[in-house]
C-alpha positions as CSV (number, residue, x, y, z in Angstrom):
1,M,-11.9,-6.3,26.5
2,H,-13.7,-3.2,26.5
3,N,-17.2,-3.7,24.4
4,H,-15.6,-1.7,21.2
5,E,-13.0,-3.9,21.6
6,Y,-15.2,-7.6,21.8
7,Y,-17.4,-6.8,18.5
8,I,-14.1,-5.7,16.4
9,N,-12.4,-9.1,17.5
10,R,-15.9,-10.7,16.7
11,C,-15.2,-9.0,13.1
12,L,-12.2,-9.8,12.8
13,Q,-12.9,-13.2,12.9
14,L,-15.6,-13.3,10.4
15,A,-13.3,-11.6,8.4
16,K,-10.7,-14.7,8.0
17,N,-13.9,-15.9,6.1
18,G,-13.1,-14.0,3.1
19,L,-9.2,-14.7,2.5
20,G,-8.4,-15.6,-1.0
21,T,-12.2,-14.8,-2.2
22,T,-12.4,-11.2,-2.2
23,R,-8.9,-10.2,-4.0
24,P,-8.4,-7.7,-4.9
25,N,-10.5,-6.6,-2.6
26,P,-10.2,-6.8,1.3
27,A,-12.2,-9.6,2.9
28,V,-13.7,-7.0,5.6
29,G,-15.7,-8.4,8.8
30,A,-18.9,-6.1,9.8
31,V,-21.2,-7.0,13.2
32,I,-24.4,-4.8,14.0
33,V,-25.3,-4.4,17.5
34,F,-28.4,-3.7,19.1
35,E,-29.2,-2.5,22.9
36,G,-26.0,-4.7,23.7
37,K,-26.8,-7.8,21.5
38,I,-25.4,-9.0,17.9
39,I,-28.8,-8.3,15.8
40,G,-26.5,-9.4,12.4
41,E,-23.1,-10.3,11.2
42,G,-21.5,-10.4,7.8
43,Y,-18.3,-10.9,5.2
44,T,-16.7,-9.6,2.0
45,S,-18.5,-12.0,-0.5
46,A,-15.9,-13.3,-3.2
47,Y,-15.0,-10.7,-5.7
48,G,-17.6,-8.8,-7.3
49,G,-19.9,-10.0,-4.5
50,N,-21.4,-7.5,-1.4
51,H,-19.5,-6.0,0.5
52,A,-19.4,-6.9,4.3
53,E,-21.5,-4.0,5.7
54,V,-23.8,-4.9,3.0
55,N,-24.0,-8.6,4.0
56,A,-23.9,-7.4,7.6
57,I,-27.1,-4.9,6.9
58,N,-29.4,-7.8,4.9
59,S,-28.7,-10.4,7.6
60,V,-30.8,-8.4,10.1
61,K,-34.0,-9.4,10.3
62,D,-36.2,-6.0,11.8
63,K,-34.4,-3.6,9.8
64,S,-36.0,-1.1,12.1
65,L,-33.9,-1.7,14.4
66,L,-31.2,-0.2,12.6
67,S,-31.5,3.8,13.5
68,N,-30.9,2.6,17.1
69,S,-27.6,0.0,16.5
70,T,-24.2,0.2,16.3
71,I,-22.2,-1.2,13.1
72,Y,-18.3,-2.1,13.6
73,V,-16.3,-3.1,11.2
74,T,-12.8,-3.5,10.5
75,L,-11.8,-1.4,7.8
76,E,-13.4,1.7,6.3
77,P,-16.5,1.6,4.4
78,C,-16.2,2.8,0.9
79,S,-17.1,6.4,-0.6
80,H,-16.6,5.2,-4.3
81,Y,-18.5,3.4,-6.7
82,G,-17.0,-0.2,-7.7
83,K,-18.3,-3.3,-8.2
84,T,-20.7,-2.4,-6.0
85,P,-22.3,1.3,-4.7
86,P,-21.0,2.8,-1.4
87,C,-21.5,0.9,1.9
88,S,-20.9,4.2,3.3
89,D,-24.2,5.3,1.6
90,L,-25.9,2.1,2.7
91,I,-25.0,3.0,6.4
92,I,-26.1,6.3,6.2
93,K,-29.4,4.8,3.9
94,H,-30.6,3.3,6.8
95,K,-30.0,5.3,9.8
96,I,-27.1,3.1,11.3
97,P,-26.1,6.2,13.9
98,N,-23.5,4.5,15.4
99,V,-20.1,3.6,13.3
100,V,-16.6,2.1,14.5
101,I,-13.9,1.4,12.0
102,G,-10.9,-1.0,13.6
103,C,-8.6,1.3,10.6
104,I,-8.6,3.9,7.6
105,D,-8.6,2.5,4.0
106,D,-5.2,4.0,2.4
107,N,-6.8,3.3,-1.1
108,P,-6.9,6.9,-2.3
109,E,-10.2,6.3,-3.4
110,V,-11.0,5.8,0.2
111,A,-8.7,7.1,2.9
112,G,-10.7,8.8,5.3
113,K,-13.5,10.0,2.5
114,G,-15.7,7.3,3.8
115,I,-15.6,8.5,7.7
116,A,-15.9,11.8,6.3
117,K,-19.2,10.8,4.3
118,L,-20.7,9.8,7.2
119,R,-19.8,12.7,10.0
120,T,-21.2,14.8,7.6
121,S,-24.8,13.2,7.4
122,G,-24.2,13.0,11.3
123,C,-23.5,9.3,12.3
124,R,-20.9,9.0,15.3
125,V,-17.7,7.5,14.3
126,T,-15.5,5.9,16.0
127,V,-11.4,5.5,14.3
128,G,-8.8,2.8,15.7
129,V,-10.3,0.3,17.6
130,M,-8.1,-2.6,17.3
131,E,-6.2,-0.6,15.0
132,A,-2.6,-2.7,15.6
133,E,-5.1,-5.7,14.8
134,C,-7.0,-4.9,12.3
135,K,-3.9,-3.7,10.4
136,A,-2.1,-7.2,10.5
137,H,-5.0,-8.7,8.9
138,H,-5.3,-6.2,5.8
139,K,-1.6,-6.4,5.6
140,R,-2.0,-7.5,1.7
141,F,-4.0,-5.3,1.0
142,F,-2.0,-1.9,2.5
143,T,0.9,-3.3,1.1
144,F,-0.4,-3.6,-2.1
145,H,-1.8,0.0,-2.1
146,N,1.3,1.8,-0.3
147,K,4.1,0.0,-1.7
148,K,3.0,-0.6,-4.8
149,R,3.6,-4.3,-4.9
150,P,2.3,-7.7,-3.5
151,Y,2.8,-8.9,0.0
152,I,5.4,-11.2,-0.1
153,I,5.6,-14.5,2.1
154,L,8.5,-16.8,1.6
155,K,8.2,-20.3,2.6
156,W,10.3,-23.6,2.2
157,A,10.8,-26.7,4.7
158,E,14.3,-27.2,5.7
159,T,16.1,-31.0,7.7
160,Q,17.2,-30.7,10.9
161,D,20.7,-30.3,9.5
162,G,19.9,-27.1,7.8
163,F,19.3,-28.0,4.1
164,I,16.1,-27.9,1.7
165,A,16.8,-30.6,-1.1
166,P,19.0,-33.5,-1.6
167,K,21.7,-33.0,-3.9
168,T,20.4,-35.7,-7.1
169,K,17.2,-37.5,-6.6
170,N,16.0,-40.7,-8.8
171,E,12.5,-39.4,-9.6
172,K,11.2,-35.8,-11.3
173,K,9.0,-35.0,-7.8
174,P,9.4,-33.6,-4.9
175,V,10.9,-35.5,-1.6
176,W,9.1,-34.5,1.2
177,I,10.8,-33.1,4.4
178,T,7.1,-32.3,6.2
179,N,4.3,-34.6,7.2
180,H,0.7,-34.5,5.5
181,Y,-0.4,-32.5,8.3
182,S,2.3,-29.5,7.4
183,R,1.6,-30.3,4.0
184,Q,-2.2,-29.8,3.9
185,L,-1.3,-26.2,5.7
186,V,0.5,-25.0,2.7
187,H,-2.4,-25.7,0.8
188,K,-4.3,-23.7,3.3
189,W,-1.9,-21.2,2.9
190,R,-2.4,-21.3,-1.3
191,A,-6.0,-21.0,-1.3
192,E,-5.5,-17.6,1.0
193,E,-2.8,-16.0,-1.4
194,Q,-3.4,-14.4,-4.9
195,A,-0.6,-16.2,-6.2
196,I,2.3,-18.2,-5.9
197,L,5.7,-18.3,-7.6
198,V,8.8,-20.6,-8.6
199,G,11.9,-20.8,-10.5
200,T,12.8,-23.1,-13.4
201,N,14.7,-25.4,-11.4
202,T,12.0,-26.6,-9.3
203,V,9.0,-26.8,-12.6
204,L,12.5,-29.2,-13.8
205,E,13.1,-31.0,-11.1
206,D,9.7,-31.7,-9.2
207,N,6.2,-31.0,-12.1
208,P,4.9,-29.5,-9.5
209,S,1.1,-28.7,-9.9
210,L,1.0,-25.5,-7.3
211,T,-2.5,-26.0,-6.7
212,V,-4.9,-26.4,-3.9
213,R,-5.3,-30.3,-3.8
214,D,-5.4,-30.8,0.3
215,W,-8.2,-28.0,1.4
216,K,-11.0,-26.3,-0.2
217,G,-10.4,-22.9,-2.3
218,K,-9.6,-21.4,-5.1
219,N,-6.5,-22.2,-6.4
220,P,-3.5,-19.2,-6.7
221,V,-2.1,-17.9,-10.2
222,R,1.1,-19.5,-10.8
223,V,4.2,-17.9,-11.8
224,V,6.8,-19.3,-13.4
225,L,10.1,-17.6,-13.9
226,D,11.7,-19.2,-16.8
227,R,14.3,-17.7,-18.1
228,E,15.6,-19.8,-21.1
229,E,12.2,-20.6,-22.0
230,K,12.8,-24.2,-21.3
231,L,9.5,-25.1,-20.2
232,S,7.2,-26.4,-22.2
233,S,3.7,-26.7,-22.2
234,K,3.9,-30.6,-20.6
235,F,4.4,-29.7,-16.9
236,N,2.1,-29.7,-14.5
237,V,2.3,-25.7,-14.7
238,F,0.5,-25.1,-17.6
239,N,-2.7,-27.3,-17.1
240,K,-5.8,-25.5,-16.5
241,A,-6.3,-26.1,-13.4
242,S,-5.6,-22.1,-12.9
243,K,-4.0,-19.4,-15.0
244,T,-0.2,-19.2,-15.2
245,I,2.4,-16.4,-15.9
246,K,5.3,-17.3,-17.4
247,M,8.1,-14.8,-17.3
248,T,10.7,-15.2,-19.3
249,N,13.5,-12.7,-20.9
250,S,11.0,-10.9,-22.6
251,L,9.6,-9.1,-19.4
252,I,12.5,-9.8,-17.2
253,D,16.0,-8.5,-17.9
254,F,17.9,-11.1,-16.0
255,E,21.2,-9.2,-15.5
256,K,19.8,-7.0,-13.1
257,P,18.1,-7.5,-9.8
258,I,14.6,-9.4,-10.5
259,A,13.0,-9.7,-7.5
260,K,12.0,-5.6,-8.2
261,Q,11.1,-6.7,-11.7
262,I,8.9,-9.7,-10.6
263,C,6.5,-7.5,-8.0
264,N,6.3,-5.0,-10.5
265,I,4.5,-7.2,-13.0
266,L,2.7,-8.6,-10.3
267,Y,1.3,-4.9,-8.6
268,K,0.2,-4.7,-12.6
269,E,-1.4,-7.5,-13.0
270,S,-3.3,-6.8,-9.8
271,I,-2.0,-9.6,-7.5
272,N,-2.1,-8.8,-4.1
273,S,-0.4,-11.2,-2.4
274,V,2.8,-13.9,-3.2
275,I,3.9,-17.2,-1.7
276,V,7.7,-17.4,-3.3
277,E,7.7,-21.3,-3.4
278,G,10.7,-21.4,-5.3
279,G,14.4,-23.0,-4.6
280,Q,17.0,-22.0,-2.7
281,K,18.4,-19.1,-5.4
282,M,14.7,-17.7,-6.1
283,L,14.1,-17.3,-2.2
284,Q,17.7,-16.3,-0.9
285,T,16.9,-13.4,-4.5
286,F,14.2,-12.0,-2.3
287,I,15.9,-11.8,0.9
288,N,19.2,-10.5,-0.9
289,E,16.7,-7.5,-2.7
290,N,15.6,-6.9,1.3
291,L,11.7,-7.7,-0.6
292,W,9.7,-9.8,1.7
293,D,7.1,-9.3,4.7
294,E,6.9,-12.6,6.3
295,A,9.1,-16.0,6.1
296,R,6.9,-19.3,7.0
297,I,9.8,-22.0,7.7
298,F,9.1,-25.5,8.4
299,V,11.5,-27.8,10.2
300,G,11.2,-31.2,9.3
301,N,12.0,-34.5,11.5
302,A,14.9,-35.8,9.0
303,N,18.3,-35.4,7.7
304,F,20.1,-35.2,4.7
305,Q,23.9,-34.5,5.9
306,S,24.6,-33.3,2.7
307,G,22.5,-30.9,-0.4
308,I,21.1,-27.8,-0.8
309,K,21.1,-25.3,1.7
310,A,18.5,-23.7,3.0
311,P,18.3,-19.7,2.6
312,T,19.6,-17.2,5.3
313,L,17.7,-14.2,6.6
314,N,17.3,-11.8,9.5
315,G,14.2,-11.4,10.6
316,R,11.3,-11.5,14.5
317,L,10.2,-14.5,14.7
318,T,6.7,-14.1,15.6
319,T,5.6,-17.4,16.6
320,E,6.9,-21.3,16.8
321,T,4.4,-23.9,16.4
322,K,4.3,-27.7,16.6
323,I,2.5,-29.6,13.9
324,E,3.6,-33.2,15.2
325,N,7.2,-33.6,15.0
326,D,7.4,-31.1,12.5
327,L,8.5,-27.1,13.9
328,L,6.7,-24.2,12.2
329,R,8.9,-21.2,12.5
330,I,7.2,-17.4,10.9
331,Y,9.1,-14.3,10.9
332,V,8.6,-11.4,9.8
333,N,10.2,-8.4,7.9
334,D,10.7,-5.1,10.3
């Protein structure tokens, strides 16, 4: 691995620490190197706080070294004022001569302007180091700005014989197909994404909370489809643990394709990623409208023999992972 790639890879490791807290900003990682040694590191703080470059510069004890250093970042430094001043200005202020960038920021407010400002000031700027990996890491941010919708993750668990739920059950609570470790992983995912979506029947049948309980992190915004307004405030999804958006006839025309309408509403709410955890009908709706980016499918060790069949999709299988007796398959929509 070349030196540039080594340090950008470290930036990516750092950047993951910001997942779920920086939204709607991207979770960026930054590293500062002087004479082959890392002297500063940082990642994007929770929304409203410092960007990765600021945290990395602040972590350098001897600021005099910055004028002979290289700063590495996963994403182009911003050039505009938002909640914080432009990071490109701070790099210029500290006279950091070399800037290595994973990928360009597609946000129209940046989109090469940060790079142009740095080069105009005399910085040597290298762009496109581990570009594919950096774009993959920033997939939520890029999808939101380029496609004008959230990054969409479909998630379900199915039995060995392809069912996601039994036809009937005795209690209004989930029937678990997966083991505790798989369920804990799902809570980690909830902490990393901005919203979680379910339909009316899921709330009626399972009364879920849709919160992060088995993992430390921020609860996602809960989005509930309630066409006929069957759901009262007594259900767990309407407690004070997190914000809930209820989508009824007043928001959605249910006589038309609904996945696109849901995406439009979430985009207007500045939500850049959503996990679709709804039942078979909800999941299949997003698949049929070809509005999904990633599908995370658990196959448990149970057999129902009959019940509600799992959704069907065409996607590219990227990974298969064993979680004790569960199998996790991840697909992407090419």
